[in-house]
MIVOPA-237420 format. One record per residue (C-alpha): residue in three letters; z, y, x negated. Coordinates in Angstrom, 3 decimals. Layout:
residues N
+-----+----------+----------+----------+
:   r :        Z :        Y :        X :
+-----+----------+----------+----------+
: ALA :        Z :        Y :        X :
...
+-----+----------+----------+----------+
***
This chain:
residues 392
+-----+----------+----------+----------+
:   r :        Z :        Y :        X :
+-----+----------+----------+----------+
: MET :  -30.125 :    2.558 :   17.985 :
: GLN :  -28.185 :    2.567 :   14.707 :
: ARG :  -28.021 :   -0.472 :   12.464 :
: THR :  -26.296 :   -1.373 :    9.195 :
: GLN :  -25.221 :   -4.545 :    7.459 :
: VAL :  -21.447 :   -3.927 :    7.439 :
: ALA :  -19.609 :   -1.546 :    9.753 :
: ILE :  -16.273 :   -0.462 :    8.278 :
: ILE :  -13.655 :    0.958 :   10.641 :
: GLY :  -11.234 :    3.220 :    8.780 :
: ALA :  -11.757 :    5.644 :    5.873 :
: GLY :   -8.489 :    5.025 :    4.095 :
: PRO :   -8.517 :    3.607 :    0.561 :
: SER :   -9.246 :    0.026 :    1.671 :
: GLY :  -12.261 :    0.996 :    3.779 :
: LEU :  -13.593 :    3.390 :    1.155 :
: LEU :  -13.142 :    0.893 :   -1.678 :
: LEU :  -14.911 :   -1.812 :    0.302 :
: GLY :  -17.779 :    0.577 :    1.010 :
: VAL :  -18.229 :    1.468 :   -2.674 :
: LEU :  -18.147 :   -2.161 :   -3.817 :
: LEU :  -20.683 :   -3.196 :   -1.173 :
: HIS :  -22.974 :   -0.279 :   -2.031 :
: GLN :  -22.939 :   -1.331 :   -5.687 :
: ALA :  -24.244 :   -4.725 :   -4.581 :
: GLY :  -26.988 :   -3.162 :   -2.455 :
: ILE :  -25.282 :   -3.887 :    0.879 :
: ALA :  -25.681 :   -1.133 :    3.469 :
: ASN :  -22.502 :    0.050 :    5.173 :
: VAL :  -21.274 :    2.798 :    7.462 :
: ILE :  -17.632 :    3.934 :    7.744 :
: LEU :  -16.184 :    5.249 :   10.995 :
: GLU :  -12.902 :    7.191 :   10.939 :
: GLN :  -10.939 :    8.618 :   13.856 :
: ARG :   -9.383 :   11.440 :   11.818 :
: SER :  -10.907 :   14.211 :    9.745 :
: GLY :  -11.419 :   13.835 :    6.009 :
: ASP :   -8.793 :   16.509 :    5.355 :
: TYR :   -6.265 :   14.616 :    7.472 :
: VAL :   -6.916 :   11.388 :    5.569 :
: LEU :   -6.283 :   13.222 :    2.289 :
: SER :   -3.103 :   14.825 :    3.610 :
: ARG :   -1.298 :   11.508 :    4.071 :
: ILE :    1.387 :   11.051 :    1.408 :
: ARG :    1.539 :    7.399 :    0.410 :
: ALA :    2.160 :    5.060 :   -2.499 :
: GLY :    1.597 :    5.861 :   -6.125 :
: ILE :    2.117 :    2.652 :   -8.149 :
: LEU :   -1.068 :    0.762 :   -8.991 :
: GLU :   -1.038 :   -2.813 :  -10.246 :
: GLN :   -3.194 :   -3.613 :  -13.239 :
: THR :   -5.423 :   -5.705 :  -10.947 :
: LEU :   -6.076 :   -2.645 :   -8.770 :
: THR :   -6.858 :   -0.358 :  -11.704 :
: GLU :   -9.366 :   -2.924 :  -12.929 :
: LEU :  -10.947 :   -3.079 :   -9.471 :
: LEU :  -11.258 :    0.714 :   -9.344 :
: ASP :  -12.913 :    0.623 :  -12.763 :
: GLU :  -15.289 :   -2.032 :  -11.429 :
: ALA :  -16.107 :    0.262 :   -8.499 :
: GLY :  -16.941 :    3.068 :  -10.939 :
: VAL :  -14.190 :    5.387 :   -9.741 :
: GLY :  -11.573 :    4.898 :  -12.453 :
: ALA :  -12.395 :    7.719 :  -14.892 :
: ARG :   -9.992 :   10.364 :  -13.536 :
: MET :   -7.351 :    7.715 :  -12.891 :
: ARG :   -7.503 :    6.703 :  -16.563 :
: ARG :   -7.272 :   10.339 :  -17.695 :
: GLU :   -4.461 :   11.484 :  -15.418 :
: GLY :   -2.539 :    8.327 :  -14.527 :
: LEU :    0.725 :    7.482 :  -16.266 :
: VAL :    1.030 :    3.993 :  -17.722 :
: HIS :    4.487 :    2.500 :  -17.142 :
: HIS :    5.657 :   -0.518 :  -19.102 :
: GLY :    8.988 :   -0.863 :  -17.301 :
: ILE :   11.267 :    0.182 :  -14.451 :
: TYR :   14.971 :    0.976 :  -14.211 :
: LEU :   17.523 :   -0.617 :  -11.899 :
: SER :   20.609 :    1.508 :  -11.341 :
: THR :   23.860 :    0.032 :  -10.032 :
: GLN :   27.577 :    0.670 :  -10.402 :
: GLY :   26.932 :    3.844 :  -12.374 :
: GLN :   24.763 :    2.173 :  -15.031 :
: ARG :   20.987 :    2.156 :  -15.600 :
: HIS :   19.260 :   -1.017 :  -16.790 :
: ARG :   15.638 :   -1.241 :  -17.940 :
: ILE :   13.353 :   -4.101 :  -16.928 :
: ASP :   10.649 :   -4.364 :  -19.617 :
: LEU :    7.615 :   -5.314 :  -17.523 :
: SER :    5.201 :   -5.567 :  -20.437 :
: ALA :    7.442 :   -7.715 :  -22.628 :
: LEU :    8.050 :  -10.092 :  -19.729 :
: THR :    4.424 :  -10.441 :  -18.578 :
: GLY :    2.274 :  -10.621 :  -21.689 :
: ASP :    1.756 :   -6.845 :  -22.042 :
: LYS :    0.873 :   -6.091 :  -18.421 :
: SER :    1.813 :   -2.702 :  -16.941 :
: VAL :    1.482 :   -0.522 :  -13.858 :
: LEU :   -0.114 :    2.892 :  -13.462 :
: VAL :    1.366 :    5.898 :  -11.651 :
: TYR :   -1.479 :    7.542 :   -9.732 :
: GLY :   -1.071 :    8.728 :   -6.148 :
: GLN :   -2.845 :    7.027 :   -3.259 :
: THR :   -4.105 :   10.462 :   -2.223 :
: GLU :   -5.903 :   10.740 :   -5.564 :
: VAL :   -7.369 :    7.242 :   -5.228 :
: THR :   -8.673 :    8.214 :   -1.795 :
: ARG :  -10.125 :   11.468 :   -3.145 :
: ASP :  -11.943 :    9.649 :   -5.954 :
: LEU :  -13.409 :    7.129 :   -3.506 :
: MET :  -14.461 :    9.870 :   -1.078 :
: GLU :  -16.237 :   11.782 :   -3.828 :
: ALA :  -18.008 :    8.649 :   -5.047 :
: ARG :  -19.199 :    7.884 :   -1.530 :
: MET :  -20.392 :   11.443 :   -1.046 :
: ALA :  -22.207 :   11.468 :   -4.391 :
: ALA :  -24.026 :    8.273 :   -3.409 :
: GLY :  -25.099 :    9.803 :   -0.098 :
: LEU :  -23.383 :    7.105 :    1.955 :
: GLN :  -22.625 :    7.662 :    5.619 :
: THR :  -19.025 :    8.282 :    6.651 :
: LEU :  -18.508 :    9.401 :   10.239 :
: TYR :  -15.249 :   11.310 :   10.662 :
: GLU :  -13.581 :   12.364 :   13.920 :
: VAL :  -15.068 :    9.612 :   16.053 :
: ASP :  -13.407 :    8.794 :   19.390 :
: HIS :  -13.198 :    5.843 :   21.779 :
: VAL :  -14.111 :    3.299 :   19.120 :
: SER :  -14.528 :   -0.273 :   20.414 :
: VAL :  -15.879 :   -3.497 :   18.912 :
: HIS :  -18.148 :   -5.946 :   20.720 :
: GLY :  -19.892 :   -9.267 :   20.177 :
: ILE :  -17.750 :  -10.330 :   17.243 :
: GLU :  -18.623 :  -14.020 :   17.682 :
: SER :  -22.371 :  -13.643 :   17.263 :
: SER :  -23.947 :  -10.172 :   17.434 :
: PRO :  -21.366 :   -7.511 :   16.535 :
: SER :  -21.557 :   -3.829 :   17.300 :
: VAL :  -19.246 :   -0.828 :   17.309 :
: ARG :  -19.378 :    1.713 :   20.102 :
: TYR :  -17.966 :    5.194 :   19.629 :
: GLN :  -18.221 :    8.806 :   20.703 :
: ARG :  -18.817 :   11.725 :   18.369 :
: GLY :  -19.451 :   15.318 :   19.293 :
: GLY :  -19.421 :   14.393 :   22.968 :
: GLN :  -22.241 :   11.853 :   22.503 :
: SER :  -21.984 :    8.072 :   22.882 :
: HIS :  -23.328 :    5.858 :   20.096 :
: GLU :  -23.584 :    2.178 :   19.241 :
: LEU :  -23.756 :    0.813 :   15.704 :
: HIS :  -25.166 :   -2.705 :   15.374 :
: CYS :  -24.277 :   -4.720 :   12.292 :
: ASP :  -23.931 :   -8.156 :   10.746 :
: PHE :  -20.178 :   -7.885 :   10.128 :
: ILE :  -17.258 :   -5.597 :   11.003 :
: ALA :  -14.446 :   -4.848 :    8.533 :
: GLY :  -11.315 :   -3.611 :   10.285 :
: CYS :   -9.629 :   -1.342 :    7.732 :
: ASP :   -8.087 :    1.033 :   10.264 :
: GLY :   -4.398 :    0.429 :    9.687 :
: PHE :   -1.493 :   -0.926 :   11.691 :
: HIS :   -2.190 :    1.294 :   14.716 :
: GLY :   -5.987 :    0.912 :   14.645 :
: ILE :   -8.223 :   -0.749 :   17.212 :
: SER :   -9.508 :   -3.635 :   15.080 :
: ARG :   -6.540 :   -5.978 :   15.413 :
: THR :   -5.864 :   -5.043 :   19.040 :
: SER :   -9.490 :   -5.900 :   19.891 :
: VAL :   -8.830 :   -9.568 :   19.148 :
: PRO :   -7.907 :  -11.792 :   22.136 :
: ARG :   -4.140 :  -12.287 :   22.170 :
: ASP :   -4.388 :  -16.075 :   22.177 :
: ALA :   -6.491 :  -15.987 :   18.987 :
: ILE :   -3.958 :  -14.212 :   16.783 :
: ARG :   -0.326 :  -14.737 :   15.830 :
: THR :    1.898 :  -12.048 :   14.395 :
: TYR :    5.118 :  -12.189 :   12.388 :
: GLU :    7.379 :   -9.158 :   12.118 :
: ARG :   10.727 :   -7.982 :   10.807 :
: ILE :   12.016 :   -4.486 :   11.574 :
: TYR :   14.583 :   -3.156 :    9.110 :
: PRO :   17.614 :   -1.234 :   10.417 :
: PHE :   17.018 :    1.842 :    8.240 :
: GLY :   14.308 :    4.170 :    6.990 :
: TRP :   13.338 :    6.044 :    3.856 :
: LEU :   13.617 :    9.813 :    3.706 :
: GLY :   11.062 :   10.957 :    1.144 :
: VAL :   10.636 :   14.308 :   -0.588 :
: LEU :    7.682 :   15.463 :   -2.678 :
: ALA :    8.544 :   18.299 :   -5.065 :
: ASP :    7.292 :   20.017 :   -8.185 :
: ALA :    9.905 :   19.068 :  -10.763 :
: PRO :    9.989 :   16.925 :  -13.916 :
: PRO :   11.005 :   13.295 :  -13.268 :
: PRO :   14.639 :   12.541 :  -14.187 :
: ALA :   13.504 :    9.461 :  -16.143 :
: GLU :   10.299 :    8.436 :  -17.894 :
: GLU :    9.942 :    5.434 :  -15.539 :
: LEU :   10.872 :    4.719 :  -11.910 :
: VAL :   14.557 :    4.361 :  -11.086 :
: TYR :   15.569 :    2.005 :   -8.242 :
: ALA :   19.205 :    2.621 :   -7.323 :
: GLN :   21.574 :    0.393 :   -5.381 :
: HIS :   24.666 :    2.233 :   -4.156 :
: GLN :   27.332 :    1.740 :   -1.504 :
: ARG :   25.971 :    4.814 :    0.316 :
: GLY :   22.471 :    3.335 :    0.389 :
: PHE :   19.344 :    2.788 :   -1.641 :
: ALA :   17.618 :    5.563 :   -3.608 :
: LEU :   14.413 :    5.789 :   -5.620 :
: CYS :   13.209 :    8.328 :   -8.155 :
: SER :    9.440 :    8.006 :   -8.435 :
: MET :    6.769 :   10.445 :   -9.578 :
: ARG :    3.163 :   11.501 :   -9.125 :
: SER :    2.792 :   13.220 :  -12.512 :
: ARG :    4.916 :   14.594 :  -15.321 :
: THR :    5.610 :   17.656 :  -13.191 :
: ARG :    5.778 :   16.230 :   -9.656 :
: VAL :    8.362 :   13.818 :   -8.244 :
: ARG :    8.504 :   11.674 :   -5.130 :
: CYS :   12.111 :   10.728 :   -4.373 :
: TYR :   13.674 :    8.746 :   -1.540 :
: VAL :   17.047 :    7.969 :   -0.010 :
: GLN :   17.827 :    5.291 :    2.530 :
: CYS :   18.685 :    6.884 :    5.884 :
: ASN :   19.429 :    5.968 :    9.484 :
: LEU :   16.505 :    5.327 :   11.799 :
: SER :   17.974 :    7.898 :   14.175 :
: ASP :   17.880 :   10.657 :   11.533 :
: LYS :   15.499 :   13.589 :   11.939 :
: VAL :   13.848 :   15.435 :    9.081 :
: GLU :   15.357 :   18.676 :   10.389 :
: GLN :   18.841 :   17.287 :    9.699 :
: TRP :   18.051 :   17.049 :    6.004 :
: SER :   17.912 :   20.374 :    4.224 :
: ASP :   16.644 :   20.354 :    0.654 :
: GLU :   20.188 :   20.933 :   -0.558 :
: ARG :   21.549 :   17.971 :    1.400 :
: PHE :   18.768 :   15.677 :    0.187 :
: TRP :   19.197 :   16.445 :   -3.519 :
: ALA :   22.982 :   16.223 :   -3.289 :
: GLU :   22.773 :   12.818 :   -1.595 :
: LEU :   20.207 :   11.551 :   -4.088 :
: ARG :   22.330 :   12.679 :   -7.039 :
: CYS :   25.364 :   10.934 :   -5.550 :
: ARG :   23.535 :    7.573 :   -5.461 :
: LEU :   22.201 :    7.687 :   -9.015 :
: ASP :   23.777 :    6.622 :  -12.297 :
: GLY :   25.188 :    9.400 :  -14.462 :
: GLU :   22.267 :    9.586 :  -16.900 :
: THR :   19.631 :    9.910 :  -14.185 :
: ALA :   21.760 :   12.249 :  -12.072 :
: ALA :   22.299 :   14.595 :  -15.024 :
: ALA :   18.542 :   14.866 :  -15.592 :
: LEU :   17.684 :   15.457 :  -11.921 :
: GLN :   16.229 :   18.921 :  -11.259 :
: PRO :   16.192 :   19.829 :   -7.538 :
: ALA :   13.217 :   21.827 :   -6.284 :
: PRO :   11.883 :   22.994 :   -2.903 :
: ALA :   10.280 :   20.193 :   -0.905 :
: LEU :    6.492 :   20.331 :   -0.660 :
: GLU :    6.613 :   17.536 :    1.918 :
: LYS :    9.473 :   15.744 :    3.622 :
: SER :    9.226 :   12.778 :    5.976 :
: ILE :   11.077 :    9.716 :    7.246 :
: ALA :    9.332 :    6.334 :    7.231 :
: PRO :   10.683 :    3.258 :    9.044 :
: LEU :   10.518 :   -0.044 :    7.168 :
: ARG :    8.915 :   -3.207 :    8.511 :
: SER :    7.391 :   -6.470 :    7.366 :
: PHE :    4.370 :   -7.581 :    9.410 :
: VAL :    1.642 :  -10.193 :    9.065 :
: ALA :   -1.178 :  -11.144 :   11.428 :
: GLU :   -2.827 :  -14.554 :   11.195 :
: PRO :   -5.670 :  -15.284 :   10.790 :
: LEU :   -7.598 :  -12.339 :    9.292 :
: ARG :  -11.034 :  -13.466 :   10.462 :
: PHE :  -12.347 :  -13.619 :   14.020 :
: GLY :  -15.991 :  -14.570 :   14.036 :
: ARG :  -17.737 :  -11.673 :   12.326 :
: LEU :  -14.697 :   -9.368 :   12.403 :
: PHE :  -12.423 :   -9.292 :    9.347 :
: LEU :   -9.068 :   -7.514 :    9.043 :
: ALA :   -8.064 :   -5.927 :    5.735 :
: GLY :   -5.155 :   -3.791 :    4.571 :
: ASP :   -2.568 :   -2.476 :    7.003 :
: ALA :   -4.623 :   -3.729 :    9.952 :
: GLY :   -3.476 :   -7.212 :    8.960 :
: HIS :   -0.144 :   -6.707 :    7.228 :
: ILE :    2.628 :   -4.248 :    6.375 :
: VAL :    5.199 :   -4.567 :    3.582 :
: PRO :    8.333 :   -2.486 :    3.045 :
: PRO :    7.627 :   -0.052 :    0.187 :
: THR :   10.431 :   -1.321 :   -2.061 :
: GLY :    8.109 :   -3.550 :   -4.078 :
: ALA :    5.217 :   -1.035 :   -4.300 :
: LYS :    2.805 :   -3.547 :   -2.765 :
: GLY :    1.139 :   -1.816 :    0.226 :
: LEU :   -1.910 :   -0.231 :   -1.406 :
: ASN :   -2.207 :   -3.033 :   -3.954 :
: LEU :   -2.224 :   -5.686 :   -1.255 :
: ALA :   -4.899 :   -3.819 :    0.710 :
: ALA :   -7.053 :   -3.736 :   -2.419 :
: SER :   -6.485 :   -7.474 :   -2.863 :
: ASP :   -7.937 :   -8.060 :    0.618 :
: VAL :  -10.914 :   -5.859 :   -0.236 :
: ARG :  -11.545 :   -7.775 :   -3.435 :
: TYR :  -11.718 :  -11.109 :   -1.605 :
: LEU :  -13.722 :   -9.696 :    1.308 :
: SER :  -16.243 :   -7.802 :   -0.819 :
: ARG :  -16.931 :  -10.890 :   -2.917 :
: GLY :  -17.391 :  -12.988 :    0.206 :
: LEU :  -19.862 :  -10.509 :    1.671 :
: ILE :  -21.767 :  -10.166 :   -1.597 :
: GLU :  -21.982 :  -13.957 :   -1.837 :
: HIS :  -23.308 :  -14.085 :    1.738 :
: TYR :  -26.167 :  -11.664 :    1.075 :
: ARG :  -26.921 :  -12.567 :   -2.549 :
: ASP :  -26.454 :  -16.332 :   -2.566 :
: HIS :  -26.843 :  -17.107 :    1.152 :
: SER :  -23.468 :  -18.841 :    1.039 :
: ASP :  -20.550 :  -18.268 :    3.411 :
: ALA :  -17.984 :  -20.078 :    1.286 :
: GLY :  -16.249 :  -16.830 :    0.313 :
: LEU :  -16.147 :  -15.530 :    3.877 :
: ASP :  -14.919 :  -18.870 :    5.195 :
: SER :  -12.029 :  -18.911 :    2.709 :
: TYR :  -11.219 :  -15.170 :    2.985 :
: SER :   -8.371 :  -15.419 :    5.477 :
: GLU :   -6.699 :  -18.367 :    3.777 :
: LYS :   -6.859 :  -16.853 :    0.284 :
: ALA :   -5.816 :  -13.387 :    1.381 :
: LEU :   -2.879 :  -14.700 :    3.413 :
: ARG :   -1.520 :  -16.736 :    0.516 :
: ARG :   -1.356 :  -13.601 :   -1.593 :
: ILE :   -0.024 :  -11.545 :    1.346 :
: TRP :    2.900 :  -13.895 :    1.976 :
: ARG :    3.831 :  -13.898 :   -1.705 :
: ALA :    3.869 :  -10.095 :   -1.666 :
: GLU :    5.858 :  -10.136 :    1.570 :
: ARG :    8.403 :  -12.429 :   -0.066 :
: PHE :    8.756 :  -10.143 :   -3.081 :
: SER :    9.023 :   -6.936 :   -1.025 :
: TRP :   11.544 :   -8.555 :    1.312 :
: SER :   13.654 :   -9.824 :   -1.598 :
: MET :   13.640 :   -6.404 :   -3.306 :
: THR :   14.557 :   -4.719 :   -0.032 :
: LYS :   17.385 :   -7.175 :    0.612 :
: LEU :   18.658 :   -6.794 :   -2.952 :
: MET :   18.721 :   -2.992 :   -3.172 :
: HIS :   19.600 :   -1.698 :    0.316 :
: CYS :   22.762 :   -1.407 :    2.332 :
: PHE :   22.399 :   -3.413 :    5.540 :
: PRO :   24.731 :   -2.356 :    8.361 :
: ASP :   25.586 :   -5.969 :    9.244 :
: ILE :   26.338 :   -7.079 :    5.666 :
: ALA :   30.017 :   -7.246 :    4.741 :
: GLY :   32.445 :   -9.516 :    2.961 :
: PHE :   30.753 :  -12.714 :    1.800 :
: ASP :   27.171 :  -11.431 :    2.191 :
: HIS :   27.964 :   -8.243 :    0.275 :
: LYS :   29.472 :  -10.244 :   -2.575 :
: LEU :   26.349 :  -12.426 :   -2.691 :
: GLN :   24.162 :   -9.324 :   -2.899 :
: GLN :   26.188 :   -8.028 :   -5.836 :
: ALA :   26.121 :  -11.426 :   -7.549 :
: GLU :   22.331 :  -11.603 :   -7.140 :
: LEU :   21.861 :   -8.206 :   -8.757 :
: GLU :   24.270 :   -9.025 :  -11.597 :
: TYR :   22.434 :  -12.305 :  -12.237 :
: LEU :   19.090 :  -10.504 :  -12.338 :
: LEU :   20.382 :   -8.045 :  -14.913 :
: SER :   21.801 :  -10.829 :  -17.109 :
: SER :   18.924 :  -13.330 :  -16.944 :
: ARG :   15.608 :  -12.882 :  -18.748 :
: ALA :   14.115 :  -15.642 :  -16.591 :
: ALA :   15.065 :  -13.803 :  -13.384 :
: GLN :   13.698 :  -10.552 :  -14.790 :
: ALA :   10.422 :  -12.314 :  -15.650 :
: VAL :   10.018 :  -13.370 :  -12.014 :
: LEU :   10.571 :   -9.783 :  -10.866 :
: ALA :    8.214 :   -8.427 :  -13.525 :
: GLU :    5.294 :  -10.784 :  -12.822 :
: ASN :    5.486 :   -9.913 :   -9.129 :
: TYR :    5.838 :   -6.188 :   -9.773 :
: VAL :    2.779 :   -5.921 :  -12.048 :
: GLY :    0.756 :   -8.077 :   -9.641 :
: LEU :    0.109 :  -11.789 :   -9.247 :
: PRO :   -3.244 :  -13.214 :  -10.365 :
: PHE :   -6.132 :  -13.674 :   -7.939 :
: GLU :   -7.595 :  -16.958 :   -6.804 :
: ASP :  -11.176 :  -17.214 :   -8.027 :
+-----+----------+----------+----------+
***
């Protein structure tokens, strides 16, 4: 029979970060992951880290490469009606900033730290199920054709929106809130210099566009597309032409098309599950919430959950107090809903909605014009973009 203190389901960045933080505090943990390690690293995800997340990665001892290779950004651009406008994040937030460093690289750093510490991560496990979450939890799984059971004190469900953790909770014990957006993002990863030194968010009558980056020589760019679109319909030439069309003149002139290294379409949704604790099972990251990517909050919000949960678990074992665990769901959800509000407002502001016309369209334009003319409005955007403070 296997036993550990905390069983973590999911080896994405939230599960790996939780494992490293717990190990630092002397708390034994095992991670179970349905996919292979190579598959986990192949997933192309976010690349904008809040200052709070970079500090947490430093705390976990995995921030050295991030500090060497990451790009500090002190602002972002909003592009509309052919003009580019800079929002000075640092000037508006007391010198706070964000860091460009891909989620894949964060995951790699966490994997290597876990491997160096000799911690157990079980990849390619099947038929995972959780049991006894009210009193004596365990996780059953199959690996290599053999059945196993891992007994533990607590289970952390970090296995994403489609994982088994949330679906293992009785339906009458959980409530979910969801909004599905009527469009997707077509994203392209390519080796080319970014067309601007900071991210460019573009609002255009043909749809939203975003010029992001992973380094000084690699870009990640997006255009709003129909949910019915297929990747095969979008040649590289069509993508770059459409992106250029939606950008202001300065950004468009600097755009350098290149062959796509990866191309995919992601639907957009807002989703929150309440509560995030069920006895000795805790949900964290995408298992408990999804935000549209417009506000760059997905990875940062998952790390926020991990921060609260890790401190609660450390307090339980070190101080024999459950105050942090008892307040985990409430604290995490307050921060989640604030991030949901910001991501929803950014999405509503910058995208073309098929049912918006006339009065609603004019309001959208007036909102964007007000933002660009008001330092107070820009300060609200900036403090949300760089990351709201934690409750301690």
